[in-house]
Backbone as CSV, one residue per row, in Angstrom:
resi,resn,N_x,N_y,N_z,CA_x,CA_y,CA_z,C_x,C_y,C_z
1,UNK,-2.665,-12.298,29.842,-2.630,-11.868,28.810,-2.161,-10.240,29.003
2,UNK,-2.991,-9.534,29.364,-3.307,-7.919,29.368,-1.900,-7.658,30.091
3,UNK,-1.202,-6.595,29.753,-0.791,-5.671,30.327,-1.154,-4.341,30.934
4,UNK,-2.660,-4.274,30.911,-3.281,-3.000,31.467,-4.273,-3.705,32.340
5,UNK,-4.646,-2.987,33.178,-6.009,-3.207,33.939,-7.260,-3.465,33.255
6,UNK,-7.873,-4.498,33.401,-9.045,-4.736,32.619,-10.282,-3.535,32.886
7,UNK,-10.836,-2.872,31.666,-11.859,-1.875,32.370,-13.057,-2.566,32.653
8,UNK,-14.362,-1.690,33.212,-15.407,-2.296,33.030,-16.128,-2.180,31.942
9,UNK,-16.855,-3.078,31.857,-17.503,-3.219,30.601,-18.635,-2.060,30.354
10,UNK,-18.290,-1.740,29.088,-18.885,-0.678,28.939,-18.170,0.722,28.643
11,UNK,-17.276,0.721,29.502,-16.372,2.226,29.963,-15.703,2.390,28.927
12,UNK,-15.770,3.342,27.914,-14.797,3.803,27.165,-14.682,5.272,26.725
13,UNK,-13.845,6.146,26.728,-13.475,7.487,26.528,-14.165,7.731,24.574
14,UNK,-14.902,8.499,24.581,-15.825,9.289,23.328,-14.509,10.070,22.705
15,UNK,-14.425,9.243,21.207,-13.597,10.206,20.226,-14.303,9.997,18.997
16,UNK,-13.901,10.753,18.116,-14.164,10.957,16.707,-14.061,9.601,15.866
17,UNK,-15.456,9.131,15.295,-15.351,7.339,15.133,-14.462,7.767,13.781
18,UNK,-13.517,6.381,13.741,-12.977,6.148,12.342,-13.223,4.834,11.871
19,UNK,-12.221,4.105,11.939,-12.745,2.784,10.665,-13.456,2.053,11.587
20,UNK,-13.971,1.185,10.930,-15.155,-0.002,11.515,-14.326,-1.214,11.814
21,UNK,-14.160,-1.728,12.750,-13.429,-3.212,12.739,-14.073,-4.306,13.270
22,UNK,-14.070,-5.323,12.810,-14.878,-6.459,13.177,-13.824,-7.385,14.040
23,UNK,-14.284,-7.785,15.232,-13.274,-8.615,16.016,-14.370,-10.116,16.334
24,UNK,-13.487,-10.659,15.707,-14.021,-12.237,15.584,-13.264,-13.046,16.791
25,UNK,-13.957,-13.134,18.120,-13.101,-13.869,19.356,-14.050,-14.444,20.183
26,UNK,-13.894,-15.597,20.326,-14.733,-16.298,21.005,-14.481,-16.295,22.995
27,UNK,-13.339,-15.932,22.930,-13.430,-15.635,24.347,-13.450,-14.361,25.379
28,UNK,-14.537,-14.275,25.969,-15.046,-13.004,26.701,-14.406,-11.968,27.043
29,UNK,-13.040,-12.575,27.576,-12.102,-11.547,28.373,-11.336,-10.978,27.367
30,UNK,-10.996,-11.732,26.586,-10.307,-11.176,25.627,-10.884,-10.391,24.252
31,UNK,-12.113,-10.605,23.920,-13.055,-9.961,23.150,-13.377,-8.486,23.840
32,UNK,-13.530,-8.369,25.161,-13.657,-7.258,25.673,-12.556,-6.514,25.936
33,UNK,-11.582,-6.887,26.076,-10.046,-6.200,26.180,-10.157,-5.406,24.681
34,UNK,-10.141,-6.304,23.604,-9.633,-5.892,22.347,-11.026,-4.593,22.264
35,UNK,-12.296,-4.616,22.179,-13.068,-3.937,22.114,-12.893,-2.472,22.859
36,UNK,-12.448,-2.423,24.241,-12.721,-1.296,25.081,-10.959,-0.716,24.337
37,UNK,-9.797,-1.371,24.097,-8.848,-0.742,23.337,-9.441,-0.317,21.742
38,UNK,-9.651,-0.792,21.023,-10.117,-0.125,19.594,-11.126,1.242,20.057
39,UNK,-12.183,0.928,20.972,-12.680,1.995,21.222,-12.578,3.103,21.715
40,UNK,-11.813,3.210,22.740,-10.745,4.166,23.161,-9.829,4.901,22.538
41,UNK,-9.405,4.195,21.198,-8.496,4.908,19.984,-9.603,5.622,18.910
42,UNK,-11.001,5.202,19.084,-11.790,5.902,18.386,-12.676,5.076,17.235
43,UNK,-12.177,3.882,17.197,-12.463,2.933,16.135,-14.037,2.418,16.556
44,UNK,-14.778,2.287,15.446,-16.162,1.856,15.735,-16.185,0.206,15.536
45,UNK,-16.541,-0.251,16.643,-16.507,-1.990,16.683,-17.728,-2.709,16.418
46,UNK,-17.377,-4.120,15.824,-18.390,-4.944,15.712,-17.823,-6.147,16.161
47,UNK,-18.675,-7.111,17.069,-18.142,-8.391,17.617,-18.947,-9.584,17.251
48,UNK,-18.455,-10.710,17.300,-18.977,-11.551,16.756,-18.115,-12.653,17.345
49,UNK,-18.515,-14.100,18.121,-18.405,-15.152,19.126,-17.831,-16.538,18.203
50,UNK,-18.076,-16.271,16.792,-17.961,-17.501,16.206,-17.563,-17.228,15.334
51,UNK,-17.428,-18.104,14.058,-16.764,-17.863,12.496,-17.913,-17.717,11.764
52,UNK,-19.190,-18.182,12.167,-20.340,-18.060,11.512,-20.988,-16.789,11.655
53,UNK,-20.828,-16.433,13.061,-21.450,-15.167,13.073,-20.292,-13.796,12.569
54,UNK,-18.999,-14.464,12.564,-18.390,-13.655,11.850,-18.510,-13.216,10.298
55,UNK,-18.681,-14.254,9.723,-18.741,-14.110,8.186,-20.131,-13.448,7.780
56,UNK,-21.291,-14.045,8.810,-22.582,-13.000,8.665,-22.558,-11.546,8.878
57,UNK,-21.713,-10.889,9.915,-21.296,-9.519,10.183,-20.480,-8.965,9.320
58,UNK,-19.392,-9.625,8.408,-18.745,-8.801,7.314,-19.586,-8.780,6.521
59,UNK,-20.558,-9.222,6.101,-21.640,-9.249,5.123,-22.177,-8.252,4.791
60,UNK,-22.761,-8.303,6.650,-23.760,-7.179,6.747,-22.972,-5.507,7.069
61,UNK,-21.852,-5.797,7.623,-21.222,-4.471,7.933,-20.443,-3.861,7.186
62,UNK,-19.822,-4.648,6.577,-18.739,-4.426,5.463,-17.200,-3.685,6.409
63,UNK,-16.730,-4.367,7.274,-15.788,-3.590,8.073,-14.455,-3.307,7.403
64,UNK,-13.499,-2.146,7.696,-12.468,-1.758,7.317,-11.436,-2.657,7.265
65,UNK,-11.456,-3.354,8.437,-10.353,-4.288,9.212,-11.313,-5.668,10.052
66,UNK,-10.714,-6.956,9.881,-11.286,-7.745,10.976,-10.274,-8.602,11.321
67,UNK,-10.270,-8.674,13.001,-9.294,-9.541,13.674,-10.145,-10.726,13.932
68,UNK,-9.195,-11.561,14.071,-9.787,-12.695,13.727,-9.149,-14.114,14.280
69,UNK,-9.612,-14.388,15.520,-9.040,-15.648,16.323,-9.091,-16.848,15.182
70,UNK,-8.109,-17.481,15.548,-7.766,-18.628,14.767,-8.720,-19.816,15.012
71,UNK,-8.490,-20.043,16.681,-9.564,-21.355,17.514,-10.881,-20.539,18.006
72,UNK,-11.421,-20.915,17.003,-12.891,-20.840,17.258,-13.731,-21.961,16.854
73,UNK,-15.381,-22.056,17.912,-15.718,-22.846,18.027,-16.491,-23.329,16.781
74,UNK,-17.006,-24.236,16.189,-17.504,-24.754,14.683,-16.436,-24.320,13.817
75,UNK,-16.693,-23.114,12.847,-16.001,-22.826,11.822,-14.933,-22.096,12.207
76,UNK,-13.708,-22.690,11.896,-12.444,-21.896,12.386,-11.958,-21.013,11.922
77,UNK,-11.155,-20.217,12.263,-10.399,-18.947,11.577,-9.977,-19.100,10.506
78,UNK,-9.370,-20.297,10.090,-8.592,-20.329,8.765,-9.901,-20.373,7.591
79,UNK,-10.897,-21.338,7.826,-12.165,-21.323,6.998,-12.792,-20.157,6.548
80,UNK,-12.602,-19.009,7.995,-13.572,-17.934,7.941,-12.834,-17.133,6.843
81,UNK,-11.162,-17.011,7.138,-10.230,-16.016,5.989,-10.492,-16.568,4.958
82,UNK,-10.878,-17.901,4.591,-10.830,-18.220,3.466,-11.969,-17.595,2.349
83,UNK,-13.344,-17.929,3.598,-14.311,-17.396,2.440,-14.423,-16.384,2.627
84,UNK,-13.785,-15.349,3.543,-13.581,-14.114,3.343,-12.809,-13.508,2.059
85,UNK,-11.838,-14.100,1.725,-11.120,-13.773,0.829,-11.565,-14.532,-0.569
86,UNK,-12.575,-15.474,-0.799,-13.449,-16.183,-1.747,-14.518,-14.859,-2.337
87,UNK,-14.729,-14.450,-1.525,-16.014,-13.733,-1.424,-16.272,-12.052,-1.787
88,UNK,-16.110,-11.479,-3.253,-15.683,-10.425,-3.567,-16.227,-9.431,-2.927
89,UNK,-17.245,-8.924,-2.024,-17.785,-8.271,-1.180,-16.765,-7.981,-0.059
90,UNK,-16.003,-8.983,0.408,-14.968,-8.836,1.743,-13.606,-9.219,1.108
91,UNK,-13.455,-9.380,0.210,-12.146,-9.948,-0.450,-11.038,-9.014,-0.444
92,UNK,-11.340,-7.568,-0.307,-10.282,-6.712,-0.210,-10.224,-6.192,1.298
93,UNK,-10.831,-6.954,2.249,-10.896,-6.536,3.462,-9.521,-6.862,4.208
94,UNK,-8.846,-6.225,5.015,-7.424,-6.507,5.807,-7.892,-7.271,6.897
95,UNK,-7.231,-8.640,6.933,-7.311,-9.373,8.373,-6.159,-9.743,9.205
96,UNK,-6.346,-9.249,10.289,-4.967,-9.698,11.253,-5.094,-10.870,12.252
97,UNK,-4.692,-11.755,11.942,-5.208,-13.177,12.491,-4.506,-13.216,14.114
98,UNK,-5.130,-13.775,14.958,-4.940,-14.314,16.243,-4.886,-15.450,16.586
99,UNK,-3.853,-16.195,17.587,-3.677,-17.236,17.347,-2.941,-17.477,18.889
100,UNK,-3.434,-18.802,19.229,-3.060,-18.959,20.789,-1.990,-20.227,20.124
101,UNK,-2.237,-20.519,19.052,-1.191,-22.014,18.882,0.087,-21.658,18.967
102,UNK,0.604,-20.598,17.917,1.831,-20.194,17.935,2.935,-21.370,16.786
103,UNK,1.665,-22.084,16.098,2.154,-22.861,15.164,2.669,-22.303,13.643
104,UNK,3.718,-22.801,13.171,4.147,-21.677,11.871,3.282,-21.976,10.584
105,UNK,2.824,-23.350,10.927,2.130,-23.979,9.787,0.487,-23.117,9.385
106,UNK,0.091,-23.025,10.785,-1.679,-22.098,10.835,-1.036,-20.814,9.945
107,UNK,-0.083,-20.247,10.826,0.263,-18.660,10.353,0.231,-18.472,8.716
108,UNK,1.157,-19.687,8.122,1.837,-19.570,7.099,0.356,-19.803,6.069
109,UNK,-0.365,-20.849,6.500,-1.454,-21.174,5.587,-2.552,-19.696,5.631
110,UNK,-2.672,-18.819,6.958,-3.457,-17.982,7.113,-2.839,-16.775,6.149
111,UNK,-1.552,-16.611,6.062,-1.019,-15.815,4.856,-1.146,-15.993,3.799
112,UNK,-1.291,-17.406,3.486,-1.363,-17.862,1.785,-2.552,-17.421,1.326
113,UNK,-3.782,-17.298,2.290,-5.259,-17.030,2.157,-5.257,-15.814,2.164
114,UNK,-4.362,-14.819,2.286,-4.722,-13.289,2.104,-4.450,-12.747,3.605
115,UNK,-4.330,-13.361,4.618,-4.569,-12.327,5.684,-3.140,-11.605,5.717
116,UNK,-3.359,-10.433,6.606,-2.219,-9.281,6.133,-1.285,-9.489,7.516
117,UNK,-1.519,-9.835,8.421,-1.021,-9.999,9.437,-1.116,-11.109,10.618
118,UNK,-0.449,-11.281,11.580,-0.918,-12.260,12.906,-0.011,-11.495,14.417
119,UNK,-0.447,-12.024,15.160,-0.348,-11.967,16.595,-0.431,-12.983,17.455
120,UNK,0.162,-13.358,18.137,0.223,-14.642,18.877,0.022,-14.448,20.207
121,UNK,-0.939,-14.898,21.183,-1.221,-14.728,22.313,-0.135,-15.375,23.390
122,UNK,-0.104,-14.677,24.412,-0.643,-13.001,24.578,0.113,-12.014,24.035
123,UNK,-0.367,-11.204,23.982,0.049,-9.815,23.295,-0.428,-8.811,24.194
124,UNK,0.443,-7.737,23.528,0.242,-6.406,24.224,-0.704,-5.814,23.620
125,UNK,-1.776,-5.203,24.193,-3.091,-4.005,23.318,-2.133,-3.051,22.715
126,UNK,-0.823,-2.456,23.118,-0.644,-1.263,22.398,0.207,-2.073,21.081
127,UNK,0.697,-3.172,20.927,1.175,-3.903,19.939,0.028,-3.967,18.745
128,UNK,-0.870,-4.463,19.368,-2.436,-4.454,18.582,-2.667,-3.166,17.975
129,UNK,-2.428,-2.490,18.893,-3.077,-1.253,18.107,-2.063,-0.476,16.880
130,UNK,-0.867,-0.789,17.358,0.075,-0.447,16.383,0.187,-1.179,14.920
131,UNK,-0.313,-2.656,15.470,-0.414,-3.111,13.977,-1.822,-3.228,12.949
132,UNK,-2.538,-2.769,13.851,-3.544,-2.223,13.099,-3.580,-0.682,12.131
133,UNK,-3.070,0.038,12.943,-2.403,1.122,12.154,-1.964,0.997,11.110
134,UNK,-0.853,0.143,11.199,0.087,-0.065,10.106,-0.687,-0.822,8.950
135,UNK,-1.452,-1.638,9.098,-2.101,-2.366,8.058,-3.368,-1.332,7.302
136,UNK,-4.136,-0.666,8.081,-4.742,0.463,7.643,-3.871,1.542,6.622
137,UNK,-2.836,2.259,7.237,-1.953,3.174,6.802,-1.596,2.710,5.532
138,UNK,-1.060,0.797,5.469,-0.401,0.760,4.260,-1.565,0.415,3.206
139,UNK,-2.666,-0.062,3.704,-4.003,-0.007,2.682,-4.102,1.396,1.591
140,UNK,-4.149,2.598,2.694,-4.437,3.938,2.295,-3.164,4.286,1.402
141,UNK,-1.874,3.860,1.682,-0.871,4.195,0.814,-1.077,3.610,-0.629
142,UNK,-1.320,2.235,-0.774,-1.241,1.373,-1.695,-2.239,2.204,-2.556
143,UNK,-3.285,2.463,-2.288,-4.289,3.223,-2.760,-3.804,4.331,-3.795
144,UNK,-2.748,5.078,-2.906,-2.407,6.438,-3.238,-1.057,6.166,-4.341
145,UNK,-0.192,5.174,-3.936,0.617,4.897,-5.031,0.614,4.235,-6.470
146,UNK,-0.740,3.506,-6.212,-1.082,2.694,-7.323,-2.051,3.421,-8.063
147,UNK,-2.830,3.811,-7.288,-4.239,4.624,-7.866,-5.115,3.471,-8.696
148,UNK,-6.474,4.026,-9.215,-7.366,3.046,-9.395,-7.212,2.990,-11.044
149,UNK,-6.207,3.467,-11.821,-5.986,3.453,-13.225,-5.740,2.275,-13.638
150,UNK,-6.203,1.267,-14.860,-6.148,0.034,-14.655,-4.542,-0.136,-15.534
151,UNK,-3.736,-1.296,-15.255,-2.502,-1.450,-15.831,-2.648,-2.603,-16.642
152,UNK,-2.284,-2.340,-18.247,-2.109,-3.056,-19.094,-0.700,-3.610,-19.153
153,UNK,-0.555,-4.824,-19.447,0.761,-5.597,-19.701,0.588,-6.330,-20.496
154,UNK,0.630,-6.606,-21.685,0.320,-7.736,-22.773,-0.854,-7.960,-22.913
155,UNK,-1.390,-9.468,-22.291,-2.762,-9.680,-22.513,-3.390,-9.437,-21.019
156,UNK,-2.307,-8.988,-20.003,-2.783,-9.146,-18.531,-3.153,-7.502,-18.856
157,UNK,-4.543,-7.292,-18.198,-5.192,-6.126,-17.601,-5.661,-6.314,-16.306
158,UNK,-5.009,-5.376,-15.375,-5.344,-5.299,-14.203,-6.201,-3.866,-13.638
159,UNK,-7.262,-4.124,-12.847,-8.012,-2.980,-12.488,-7.873,-2.892,-10.979
160,UNK,-7.170,-1.896,-10.449,-6.711,-1.951,-9.416,-8.185,-1.638,-8.182
161,UNK,-9.052,-0.710,-8.660,-10.187,-0.458,-7.866,-11.071,-1.535,-7.984
162,UNK,-10.804,-2.312,-8.553,-11.827,-3.482,-8.900,-11.124,-4.760,-8.277
163,UNK,-9.852,-4.524,-7.910,-9.163,-5.867,-7.676,-9.220,-6.966,-8.755
164,UNK,-9.344,-6.617,-9.735,-9.573,-7.672,-11.078,-8.478,-7.632,-11.918
165,UNK,-8.686,-8.774,-12.242,-7.283,-9.040,-13.307,-7.986,-9.980,-14.382
166,UNK,-8.000,-9.410,-16.035,-8.638,-10.059,-16.880,-7.287,-10.635,-17.796
167,UNK,-7.351,-12.037,-18.571,-6.670,-12.036,-19.514,-7.286,-12.060,-20.972
168,UNK,-6.147,-11.566,-21.816,-6.615,-11.431,-23.187,-8.280,-10.887,-23.133
169,UNK,-8.516,-10.015,-22.633,-9.765,-9.149,-22.719,-11.144,-10.606,-22.078
170,UNK,-10.942,-11.510,-21.897,-11.806,-12.453,-21.183,-12.256,-11.472,-20.092
171,UNK,-14.071,-11.620,-20.089,-14.664,-11.124,-18.841,-14.744,-11.906,-17.790
172,UNK,-14.013,-13.022,-17.634,-14.134,-14.125,-16.149,-12.736,-13.134,-15.853
173,UNK,-12.903,-13.105,-14.405,-11.462,-12.454,-13.637,-11.241,-13.748,-12.913
174,UNK,-9.389,-13.564,-13.129,-8.832,-14.343,-12.269,-9.232,-14.424,-11.036
175,UNK,-9.224,-16.025,-9.986,-9.387,-16.245,-8.831,-8.141,-15.992,-8.180
176,UNK,-7.755,-14.436,-7.986,-6.260,-14.191,-7.041,-6.785,-14.070,-5.686
177,UNK,-5.634,-14.550,-4.988,-5.674,-14.301,-3.447,-5.304,-12.724,-3.420
178,UNK,-5.650,-12.601,-2.092,-5.562,-10.996,-1.945,-3.842,-10.801,-1.937
179,UNK,-3.353,-11.688,-1.586,-1.844,-11.441,-1.753,-1.016,-11.269,-3.247
180,UNK,-1.506,-12.458,-3.714,-1.259,-12.581,-5.352,-1.642,-11.478,-5.985
181,UNK,-2.547,-10.703,-5.583,-2.844,-9.649,-6.735,-2.226,-8.417,-6.116
182,UNK,-1.714,-8.109,-4.958,-0.887,-7.261,-4.493,0.354,-7.469,-5.116
183,UNK,0.898,-8.483,-5.445,2.367,-9.105,-5.969,2.269,-8.769,-7.055
184,UNK,1.012,-9.057,-8.069,1.352,-8.956,-9.324,1.033,-7.242,-9.909
185,UNK,0.370,-6.645,-9.181,0.071,-5.374,-9.255,1.285,-4.526,-8.878
186,UNK,2.077,-4.902,-7.825,3.589,-4.228,-7.462,4.653,-4.329,-8.749
187,UNK,4.717,-5.653,-9.439,5.473,-5.887,-9.769,5.521,-5.157,-11.358
188,UNK,4.038,-5.496,-11.896,3.271,-5.021,-13.286,3.577,-3.237,-13.202
189,UNK,3.284,-2.833,-11.972,3.424,-1.436,-12.198,4.703,-0.792,-12.654
190,UNK,5.848,-1.332,-12.278,7.690,-1.133,-12.561,7.878,-2.265,-13.658
191,UNK,7.546,-2.351,-14.554,8.133,-3.285,-15.845,9.351,-3.004,-15.832
192,UNK,10.542,-4.306,-15.461,12.173,-4.588,-15.623,12.754,-4.088,-14.376
193,UNK,12.149,-3.502,-13.431,12.418,-3.345,-11.771,12.459,-4.655,-11.451
194,UNK,13.795,-4.752,-10.665,13.978,-5.985,-9.726,13.542,-5.703,-8.377
195,UNK,12.667,-6.588,-7.559,12.252,-6.553,-6.044,12.785,-7.521,-5.438
196,UNK,13.460,-7.244,-4.684,13.690,-8.679,-3.800,12.684,-9.080,-3.113
197,UNK,12.474,-10.104,-2.353,11.818,-10.872,-1.496,11.466,-9.991,-0.276
198,UNK,12.758,-9.340,0.184,11.914,-8.171,1.636,11.382,-7.444,0.859
199,UNK,11.706,-6.758,-0.242,10.919,-5.415,-0.962,9.630,-5.969,-1.028
200,UNK,9.301,-6.944,-1.775,7.983,-7.535,-1.757,6.806,-7.681,-0.427
201,UNK,7.786,-8.280,0.293,7.011,-8.452,1.954,6.764,-6.723,1.971
202,UNK,7.723,-5.716,1.952,7.585,-4.847,2.678,6.424,-4.118,1.890
203,UNK,6.481,-3.999,0.815,5.142,-3.514,-0.335,3.635,-4.258,0.036
204,UNK,3.806,-5.097,0.040,2.592,-6.029,-0.187,1.804,-6.174,1.317
205,UNK,2.539,-6.369,2.440,2.194,-6.955,3.558,2.861,-5.579,4.830
206,UNK,4.197,-5.114,4.835,4.435,-4.513,5.634,5.751,-4.786,6.218
207,UNK,6.285,-4.161,6.827,7.774,-4.171,7.331,7.415,-4.949,8.327
208,UNK,6.477,-4.618,9.566,6.533,-5.574,10.892,5.882,-6.979,10.422
209,UNK,5.286,-7.353,9.541,4.816,-8.587,9.304,5.593,-9.837,9.179
210,UNK,5.060,-10.754,10.210,6.009,-11.980,10.452,5.535,-12.861,9.059
211,UNK,6.374,-12.579,8.124,6.195,-13.658,6.834,7.658,-14.009,6.204
212,UNK,8.111,-15.213,5.783,9.378,-15.668,5.292,9.307,-15.436,3.910
213,UNK,10.587,-15.673,3.429,11.111,-15.363,2.220,10.276,-16.623,1.431
214,UNK,10.266,-17.383,1.934,10.089,-18.705,1.197,8.384,-18.500,0.674
215,UNK,7.619,-17.709,1.715,5.691,-17.536,1.650,5.941,-16.529,0.030
216,UNK,6.867,-15.737,-0.108,7.163,-14.984,-1.272,6.840,-15.785,-2.233
217,UNK,7.880,-16.731,-2.442,8.025,-17.644,-3.622,6.790,-18.578,-3.732
218,UNK,6.160,-19.005,-2.822,4.911,-19.862,-2.676,3.685,-18.944,-3.566
219,UNK,4.134,-17.807,-3.087,2.573,-16.674,-3.789,2.832,-16.675,-5.008
220,UNK,4.196,-16.589,-5.829,4.620,-16.414,-6.944,4.326,-17.428,-7.748
221,UNK,4.597,-18.804,-7.025,4.046,-19.915,-8.273,2.705,-19.690,-8.402
222,UNK,1.834,-19.800,-7.244,0.576,-19.769,-7.388,-0.087,-18.732,-8.720
223,UNK,0.699,-17.937,-8.581,0.283,-16.643,-9.351,0.611,-16.776,-10.998
224,UNK,1.893,-17.627,-11.106,2.353,-17.798,-12.423,1.309,-18.606,-12.900
225,UNK,0.787,-19.883,-12.014,-0.146,-21.008,-12.665,-1.402,-20.400,-13.111
226,UNK,-1.582,-19.334,-12.387,-3.133,-18.785,-12.457,-2.951,-18.087,-13.744
227,UNK,-2.031,-17.022,-14.090,-1.828,-16.456,-15.178,-1.451,-17.442,-16.701
228,UNK,-1.087,-18.676,-16.311,-1.250,-19.418,-17.416,-0.115,-18.841,-18.193
229,UNK,-0.187,-19.093,-19.702,0.728,-18.948,-20.737,1.100,-17.283,-20.461
230,UNK,0.606,-16.260,-19.528,1.319,-15.022,-19.415,2.185,-15.351,-17.973
231,UNK,2.030,-16.701,-17.470,3.075,-16.345,-16.090,4.468,-16.325,-16.411
232,UNK,4.705,-16.408,-17.845,6.352,-16.321,-17.682,6.990,-14.861,-18.153
233,UNK,5.833,-14.100,-17.730,5.962,-12.438,-17.724,6.475,-12.142,-16.380
234,UNK,6.616,-12.782,-15.390,7.138,-12.721,-14.147,8.404,-13.661,-13.858
235,UNK,9.248,-12.757,-14.112,10.671,-13.575,-14.245,11.448,-13.390,-12.903
236,UNK,12.318,-14.988,-12.492,12.860,-15.037,-11.424,14.459,-14.592,-11.840
237,UNK,14.923,-13.582,-10.970,16.134,-12.993,-10.881,16.817,-13.571,-9.965
238,UNK,18.123,-14.638,-10.139,18.461,-15.699,-9.398,19.524,-14.670,-8.166
239,UNK,19.042,-15.181,-7.129,20.249,-14.275,-5.756,19.366,-13.191,-5.676
240,UNK,18.447,-12.775,-6.324,17.912,-11.258,-5.741,16.508,-11.605,-5.694
241,UNK,15.505,-11.728,-6.364,14.133,-11.739,-6.281,13.549,-12.104,-7.625
242,UNK,12.409,-11.040,-8.112,11.665,-11.181,-8.908,11.094,-9.912,-10.291
243,UNK,10.975,-9.668,-11.340,10.326,-8.648,-11.814,9.511,-8.855,-12.855
244,UNK,8.894,-8.041,-13.254,8.060,-8.080,-14.207,8.726,-7.755,-15.883
245,UNK,8.504,-8.609,-16.746,9.485,-8.329,-18.060,9.279,-7.051,-18.925
246,UNK,9.767,-6.395,-19.349,9.498,-5.109,-19.924,8.961,-5.666,-21.422
247,UNK,8.471,-4.700,-21.744,7.425,-4.850,-23.234,8.637,-4.397,-24.353
C-alpha cells in the first residue's frame, strides 16, 4: 500500500501542533503509517483499533477530524459514522472514510450519513494528507463564508454556529445530517440563486470529493421531507439544479 518506506515506530519529526485527528483503523501497519505521516505534518494523533474504542475516543478527545476505516471488528465503520453524526457533540466533526472494498454502495451510504470524503486502499500517503488539508480548509472556509449569524427564511431559522434548524419557532431542532444541513445553509444564504449539482458538491464537500450528482438529489429529497410544509421552498430548476425560493 505505502509508497514510502515504513518508519520506525515512534520516530517522527517534531513540528508545531495543529489539529487533532482521530484514526480508527484495526490494521497495525496501516495505522502506524497514517500516524507517522500525520505526526510529521504536525497533527496531534489519537489512535483506536475498533469502532467502539473510536466512539469513546471521539467523545473524550473531541477531534478536529476522523479518519475512519469501514471494515472494523465488531461495530463497522458505517455504524460508527452513523453514531458520530447522530450525537450533537460529534455531529460536526469531519469524517474521511477508508475502505478496502471499493464498493460504490458502501461509499454512497457513508456519504449520505454525512462523511466528507473517502479513500480506497491502497492509497498514497501524499493523497491522504492532501485530502485532510482540503477538508480542514473547507471547514474553515465555510465558517468564514457563512459566519455564525442566524439565517431566517420564512418559518425556517438556521443557526450555523449551533448547526441547528428550527421550524416556526419550535424548540425542537430538526435531525438533519451533516450534508443536509450544509445544503440547506448554502441555498438559504442566497435565495433565488440557482446552484448546479456540481456547485453544490463543490460547496458542501469540496471539488476533489468523489460523489455523484445523484447523491445530491438524494440529500435534497431527504431535506425536503424533514422540512415538511417548508420543503417546497427548495425548488428544482430542471436541467440545472436547485434554488431556495425568494421571499
